[in-house]
N, C-alpha and C positions, 0 to 999 in steps of 0.2 A: 504494500500499500504506500503510494508516494505521499510525501508531505508538502501539499501545496493547495492554496485556495482555488476552488473551481470556478469562481466568479471573477477575481481580479488577478489571479495568478501569483499571488504572494507566495514565496518559498523561503527556505531555511537560508541563513547567511553564516559566514565564517566569522568568528570572533576570537580574540586572543585574551586569555587570563595572564595577567602579568604579576608575578611575585615580587616581594621586596628586592630580590637580587636581579630583577629583570629578566628572569627566564620566562619564556613565553610558552603557553600550552594552549594549542589551538582546538576550539571546540565549535559545535554548531549551535546556533540560537534558532529555535523552531517557532513558527507562527502559532498563534492561539486558535486553533481549528475546533469546530464544533459540527456535529452532524445534525443537519436541518433538513426537514421535508419542504422541498421547493416546487412551487406550481409553476408549470412551464406555460408559454402563451398558447399552446395547442389544448390546454386543459388537463394534460396529464401530470401526475405527481411523482416526483423523483427525490430520493435522498442524495444530499450532496454534502460535501465536507467544505465549510465556508469559514473564513476567519471573522473574528469578532468586530472588526472595523467594518466589514461589509454589512453584518447583521445591524450594526448601529446606525449605519448610514441609510439602510433601507434599499439596498441595492437590488433586491429581488422581492417577490411576493410568497409569503409563507402560506403552506397548505392548511 
């Protein structure tokens, strides 16, 4: 299962944890995805993984 928003395409990014001695440990920061039932324009209902910023902005219609 891939980690990206099916509405806006937001996906994980690389980030570095930096210790006091400035050693870097690279890790991934994942988007906050939720499973939501989305109503498509043709009337059918589909489950999609959507980021919370799209949910808050109302970029789709909930079923």
